[in-house]
N, C-alpha and C positions, 0 to 999 in steps of 0.2 A: 575358678569354677563359674559358670554362668547361672546355675541354679542349684539349690541343695538336692543333693541326690540320696536317695533312701535304696538300700540294698536289701532285699526281703530273704532272709534265711528261714527255712522251715525245720523245725526239728519235732520229731514225733515223740511226745512225752506221755507217759501212763502214770496214774496214781490212783489210790483207793481215797474215794471222796464220799461226803456224805451228801446225798441227794434228796431235796427237799423243795417244795414250792416256795418261790419268792412271794412275799405279800406286798401288794401295792396299798398305799395309804390312801388319803382322801381324794375324791375325784378332782382330776386337772393338775395334781401333784405327782412328779416323777421321782421316787425314792433315789437318793444317792447323792454325789457331789453335782451341784448346780452348776459349777465350773470344773471342766475336766484338765485343762492345762494352764499352768502358771509359769511365770518368767521371774527370775531375779538376776541382778547383777553381780558377778563376781568381782570384788576390788581387794584381791589379795588374801582373803579368808573372811571367817563369819565369828562373830565375838559370842560368848556365852550368854544366853538368855536374851540375845537380840533378835527381835523379830525379822523374819526374812520376807514373809507374806501371810495374810490371812486368808484360808480356804473357807469355802462355803458348801455345807453339807446339810442336806434336809431329808429325814426318813418319811417325812409328810405325817408324823404322829408325835412330834415334840422331841425327837432326838433322845429319848430315855435310854439310859443303858449304852450310849454310843462310845465306842472306843477307836482310836486310831494307831495305826502300825505304820513306820517310816522305813523305806528300805535301807537307809543310812542309818547304822546303829546309834551315831553321835546327833542325830536330829529327832525331834519330838513335836507334837501338836499338842499345845497347851489348853486350857479349860475355854479361851476365847477364839479357839481355833486358829491361833497364830503358830506358822511353823518356825520354831527357835532351835537354836544349838545347845546340846547338853553341855558342851565344852568350847574352848575355842578350837576351831576346825580349819585346817588349811587344805586338806585334801577332801573337798567335798564332792568331786567329781562333776560331771556336766549334767547329770541327771538323776533326780530321784523320784521314789513313789510313794504314795500315801494310801494306805489302806483303811477305808472307815467302815465299821460294821456294827449291828446291833440286830435285834431280833426282826425289825423291819426291813434293813437295808443292807446290802453289801456291795461296796463300788470301790473303784480305784482312780486315782487322779496322779497326774506326771507333772513334776516340777523342772523345768529346764534352767540350768545356771548358765547364763551368758558370759562367755569369757574365761570360763575355769579350766584347767587342765583335765584332761580326761583320768578316771580313776577305775582301776580293774576291780571288779567285784571279787570279794574274798571268799564268801560263803554262798551255799544254796539258798540260805534263807534271805540274804540280801539280794541276790540275783533275781529271786521270785517275788520279792517284796513280801516276805512272810514275816510275822510276829507270834506272838503268843495265839494259838489257836483257841478262840473261847469255846467252851463246851456246849453253848447253845446255838452256834452257828449251823444254818441248815444246808447251806452251799458254799462251796468255794470255786470261783472260776479259774482255770490254768491261765497263767500270765507269765510272758518272757519281757523282761524290760529291753528297752532299747540300747544299743551299744553305738559307740562312735568311733570312728576313724578319720584322720587327717587326710586329705588329698595330697598326691605327689609324695606318697611315702617312698623312700628309698629301699632298693632291693637290699638283701635277698627276699623272696617271697617263697612260700606262704609266710604270713606273720600271725601270730596269735593276738586276737584283739580282746579275748574274754574267756571265762571258762564256764561251762553249765555240766556239773556232774550230777545228772538227773536220771534215775532209774525207777520208775513208778509203774507199777502192776497192780492188778486185783489180786485175790486170793488165788484165783485159777490161772494167773499169768496172761490174762486177756487184757487188750488195750481197751481202757475205759473211756479215755477223753483225748482228744488232740486230733491232728497236730496243732501246735501253736506257732503263730508268726513270729519271728524275731526280726525287729526292725534296726538295721544298722544306719546312721545318719553319718553321710561324709562331709566332714568339717571343711568349709571354703578357706582356702589360704589365698592371700594376696598375690596371685601370680599372673595378674593381667593388668597391664598398663592402659591408662585411657588413651583412646584413640579419637582423632578428630575426623568428622566425616569427609573434610577437605584438607589438604595440605596449606593451600593458601585460599584466602577469603578476601574479597573486595567489598568496600563499602565507601559511600560519599556523605559528605556534610556541606551544607552550603555556609560560605563564609559569613561571618557575623551571627552565626546561631547562638542562642543564648546558652550560658552554662547549664550542663544537664541534658543536653540534647542527645537523644539515643542515635548512635550512629550504625550499630549492626549488632548483631548477637551471634556469639561463637559457643558452639557445644560439642562436648565430645562424650563418647560412651566408653562404658567399662565393663566387660564381661563377667567380673566376680558378682558375687551375692548381691542383689539391690538391698537385701535387709541389713546388710552388714557394711561397716565403715570401708569395708574394701572396695566398695563402689561409690562412696559418697565423694564426690569430686568438688574442688575448689579451683578458682581460675585466678591467674595473676599476670599482669604485663612484666615482663624481665627486661625489655629493650624496645627503645623508641629511637628510629632513625629518619631523619636526623634529630638531634636533641635540642634543637633551636626553634623557637625563642625559649621553650622551656622543656625539660626532659618529660616533665609530668602533663603533657597536653591532654592526656585521654586517661579514663580509669575504666577498668572492667569490675562489674559487680561479682563477686567471688563465687556467688550461688548460681545466679541466672545465667552469667555471661554476657550480660548486655554491655557494650562499649559505649561510653557517654563522653561528652567533651567536658574538660576541667577548664580550660584556657578561656579567658575573658571573650566576649564578643568582639571587644575592640582590638584585641591582639590577634583574633581569628580573622585577619585580613588577607585575603588571597593574593593582593598586589605588593604586600609588604613581608610577606612570608619568605624564607629562603628557598622553600618549594612548594608545589601543589599537592605532593603526594608524601605521605608519612607511612613507614613500615613498622608493624608492632610485631614483636614475639611474644605470643601467648603460650602460657603454660598451664595445663591442666593436672592437677596432683589428687590422688585419692586418698583415703584415711583421713578425710576433711582438712587435706592440706598439710598434715603433720609431717615431720621430716622424713618419717619412715615411709611415707606413701611414696607410689611408683609416679611417674610423670609421662605426660606427651605433650608435643609441642607442635604449634601451627603459626602461620604468618597472616597477619591481617594488613592489607594495604588500604589506606583511607586516603581519599581524593578530596581536596577541598574545592568545591565546585563554586562558580562565579554566579554572583548577581549584579544587576546592573547599577553599580554604585559610583561609576565614573563616567560622566558625560564626555562625548568625543568633541575635540578641540581642533581647529585649523592650524596646520603649521605656520600659516602666514596669514595677516589680516587682509593683504592685498595680493591678488593674482593678474598677471597680464598677458595679452595675447595678440598677436596680429594675424588677420584672416583676409584673404583675397576676396574680394567681391564676386558674387555670383557662385563661390564654391560651398560645398556642404562637407560634413565630417567633424571629427573631434578638434575642438580649438585648444583645450587646455585641459590637464589632469589636476585636480585639487586634491591635496594631500592632508590626512587628519590623523591624529593622535588619540588612541584610545587604549587605556590601562586594563580594560577587561579582558576576558578571555577570548582570543581569536577564534573565529569560525563559530560564533555563538550569537545569537540575537542581542546580547548585550554589547557586541562588538562591531557587528554588521552595520554600516551607515546607510542612511537614507537622506538624499539631497533633494532640495527643493529651491527653485527660484521664486523669491518673494517679492522682487521689486526690478524693475528695469525691461521687462520684455512684455510689453503691451500686444505686440503683433506675433507673440509666440514663434519667434525666429531661432529660439535655442530650447534645447532639453538636455537634462544631466540624468546619466545612469551610473550605477556603482559597479565598480570593477570587483567581480567576485574573488579574484586572486589576492589583491592587495588593499581592497576597501577603498580606493581611491573614487573620486567623483569625476566621469568624464563628461564635461561639458561640451555639447557638439552642437554646430550650425545645422538646422532642419530645412530652413527656407532661406534662401541665398540672401545675403546683404548687398545693399546697393551704396556703393561710395558716393555716388552723386545725391542720394538722398541723406544718409546719416553715416558720417565718418567715425565716430565714438559711441560705443554703447557701454553704459554702465550698469552691471547686475549685483544684486545683493542676494547671497547664497546661504541657506541655512542647512545644517545637518542635524540629523536626530539617529537615534538607536531604532532597530526594529522593536525590541523590548522596552516597555517603559522604564524610567529610572525609578529607583526607590523613592520612597517619599521625601526623605531628607535630603535629596541631591537634584539639583536642577541645571537647566541649560542656561550658559551664562553668555558674555559677550564673544567669548573665543568659539562660539558655536556658530558664528556667522562670519562671514567674509565678502569682501568686494571684489569684483573681477572687472578690469578695464579691458574692453575689446576695441582695437583699432582695425577699421576696414581699409585695406589696401587698394588703390585704383588699379584695374585691370582693362585693357583694351578689349571692350565687349563688342560683339558682332551686332550689325544692325537688326533692327526688329519690324517686322511687318505689322500693318495695321490697315485695315482689320485681318484677320487671319482664321479661317480662309476668306479670300475675297471672292464674292459670288455676282456673277453677271448673267443676263439671259440675251441670247442671240438666236437670229433665225438661221436656219441652216442653209448652205449653198450662197452666203453673202459674197460679194465680189472679193477677189485676192487683194490684199493690202487694207481690208477694212479695220476700222478701229474696234478693239475688243474691250481693254480696261486700261487703267492706269495705275501702276503699282505704287504703294505709299510705304516707305521704309524709313526709319530715323534711326539715329546713332545715340545709344543710351550715353556715350561719353560726352555730355553736354559742355563740360570743361575743356574740351579739346575741339580744334576745328579741322574736322574731317570730311572728305568728299565720299559720296557712296556710287558704286557702279553696279548695274543690274546684268544678270545674264539667266538664260533658260538652263535650268538644271535637269528637268524631266518633261518631256513633250512625246507622250507614247506614239502619236500618229503624225508628229512633225508638221503640224497645222499652224503653229504660232511662232512669232518672232518678238524681241523685245529690244527697245532702244536703251543702250547701257547707261545713258546719262539721265535721260527724262523718265525712264521706266513705263513708256508707253507699249501696250501690247498691241499687234497687228496680226492678220490673218496671212500665212505664206502658203496656204493650200485650202481647198474648199472644205468646210465644216459639214460632216455627214452625219445626220442622226441616227442612221441606220448601220452606221460602222461598228465594228465588234470592239472598238476602244470606247464606245460610249455605253454607260451602263445607267439605267433607269433615267435616260435621257439627259444625262450629266457627262460631261467631259472634264478630267482633272489634269492640270499641269502644276509642275512645282519651279518656282523662281529662286534665284540666289542674289543677295545682296551683300558686296563685300565693301569694307572701307579702306582707308590707306594709310592706317596706322603703321608704326614701324614694325609691328608684327601685324599685318592685316588679320582682320576678324571678319566673320560670315556668319550671315544668318540665311534662313529660308523661309518661304511663304507659299501658300497654295492659293491657285486660282480654280474655281469651279464654273465651267459654263454651261448653263441650263440651255439646252437647244431645243429651239421650237420648229414643229413639222412643216415642211413645204411639200406639196402634192408633187413629188419627183419620181413616184414609182408607180408603174401601172399595175391593175389587179391581175390576177391569174385564176384559173380553174382548177380545183382539185376534187376528186383524184385525177389523173391525166388517162387512165385506163379503166373503162366501165363494161359490164357485160349485160347482154339483154338476151330474152329468149326470141327465138324465131316465131313462136305463138305470140301473136300479137297482144293476146289478153294478159299475159304476164310479163310483158315488156316495157318495164318501168324502173328507171334509175334515178338517184339523187346527186347532184354535184353541187359544189359550193364556191362562192368567191373568196378570195383570199388577197390581202395587201400588205406590204411592208411598212406603209405609211400608218398613221394613227388617226383617230378620229378628230377632225371631222373629214379627213382625206381618204377615209377608207369605206367601209359599208355605210348605207345599204348599197347593196351591188345589183346591177341590172344584168342579168344573162340572156342571150336571145341567140337565135340560129343566125350562122353567116349568111351574107347577101348572095351565095350561089342559088342560082335558080333551080327549082324544083326540090328542093330541100324539105320544104313545108308539106310534101304529099307524103313523105316517108317519116319524117320525125317532127315531133311536136316538145316544144320546150315551153314549160309554165312555170310561174313565180310559186314558191313555197313560203318564203318569209323574206326578211331583208337580207339575208346572206345565201339562201340556197335555192335551186330551181330543179323541177322535174323534167327528165328526159324520157318520151314515150316513143316506141317503135309502133308506128300506125299501121303498117302492112308486114306481112311475111316476107323474110329475107334469106337468102341462103346462108348456110353457116359458114360464116367467113369474118375477117378483120376489116372494119371500115373506119376511115379518117373523117371525124364529123367537125365540121367548122363552126366556132362558137365565138361570139363577141361578148366581153365582160367589161362593164364600166362602174367606176366608183363615184363617189359622191363629192369628190374634192371642187374646189373653185379656183380654176375651172377644173372640170372631171377630166379625168384620163380613161381612154378605152384600150383594149387589148383584143386584137384578133388572133384566135388561137385554135387549135384543134385538139380533140380528145379521141383517144383510140377506143372504138367500140367494138366488142367481140360479141357476135351473134352465135348463140349457142342453142342446143337442142335441150329442151326442159321436159323430164318425164318424172312424175312422182317424186317432186321435190328434189330433183337432182338435176344439174346442169353439166351439159356434155359440150365442151368447146374443144375436144381433140384435134378437130380438123383445121381449128383456128390457131392451132399451135400453143393451146392451154391445157391445162388438167381439169378434170371434173372436179365440181364443188357443190356444197348443199346451197340451194338457192335461197332458202329461208335465212340461212346463216349470213348470207352475202347480205340480204336486205336489212337485217339486223344490224351489221355492221355499219352499213352506209346510214341507217337511221341514228345510230348511236353517235357516229360523228356529226351528224346534222345538229343534234341537241346539245352537243359538247361545245360546238362553236358559237 
């Protein structure tokens, strides 16, 4: 039963009573029993005149004339207010009532006898707790004593749990007082086993922990009355698996359920124990663990966790590897042993090169799968420079070692790397090779001398040159001497030239048993030659037939660069009479203004112009531009008869001026 259960049965009881006022004594004192309920333990019975308990009664006026009545006829209250047995009593029942009364007070107290078998009341006087009624009592309250019944009673039902033969009326048969409450206590039986919150518990303890280290706590619950021993639990370890090195490696506090270590720190060594997990079977038993108690079980799995008490050690003091010169990648895998728990910081290794790598050609990383150190070449080695490399490698753990453990000589190893000779390709120097040449130099002109050397200085090998990439096919190379000459005109304005630079790639090949090649770049910076005549832009312009608005702007352009381009000189062609109709005047270094001097019919005209650049010597270009003479009204230009569409005159002038200032 989870808690004590009280069943309330109400009886209607009537009796003739004396009614009178109950007096209170001195101020602050409440007449009657100062403690209303008492408890005594039942140990098979009570001896005659042996005190069960002392009661406390105060009528607040000196207790003069005080008398006590006990519901059980075999008990009485003596002069010192001790409840004593009149004789040896075995059948005390589980409860009795004490009635104290005098002229100043009238009160009842209850005595619970814990552990006693129930006793059925025999008389109404016992049931109601009545003794000899004193003639001076002014009032008696109706009272029904508690009854007790055990839970889980067997059928058939109903069952008699006690008897009240009460019939109380006044002289007229009228109900004077009542009803009164009859309290029935349901006595708890030990009918619930302890239950653990979980069937399996998990805990862990660090290896080498001191004896008495708390590992975990296991608790169970019992649904019986917590005030009784039915729910008082005790814990015990009944099995440990495995039982090595000791069957009693752990202890559980019987009351708290705390599991602690018993084994010594020296023996609690993860690396020497037969297993890293121990399974304990825990029993919780009620009735304070007595044999009559009910039990519940659960399992505790305890893991012995690792601490870094073992330094990693190389499996060999010397490792060796051969590496081809010029290569990269893993050269050798270094192996170590570590007795600590794998996949932990106490086991994971960190490698470092502490000597023998001044030029940082090597690096070492940890393989996360097997903890090996992967020694790699990150900067190619040169056989002709150094044939042998000796490295000193150190290994440590991610986690620091415990204070009493250190890294020894086995935590370092030597690695010998032998560099193997490989036929290497020739190397150009400088790379890129940069030269400056004038464009349009004669065919066959010398451009550059390629310089390539064979790194295999210990071998006698010859080198031959060839063109690998020549986008414009302008160059040729002597295969033996490495001289580069022109095989076509170098044109700075070619689409293969970018930012005045032309780039070609050459190859040098040795004559080894397995020939090796190398490449080099030649960059030619081309100087400008005034080989492009200027031209006029735009090639088509429009003017108004009304001479006051007939002005257009044209500019000079040149594919050459300074000083072979602008300033430009733009003037009318040499045809006679042009100066009477047209006028060309300079605006700035690159643009000129064309003005119509007289009205002309709306039509298309070809206007001869001559444009000259500033090169030495300068180049001139006689060209023509198409002039459309249009009708202009209200800022609109009508060129329809000239085969053109109408456009906004102001917009045209704005576009022309914009092109002027952007050049």
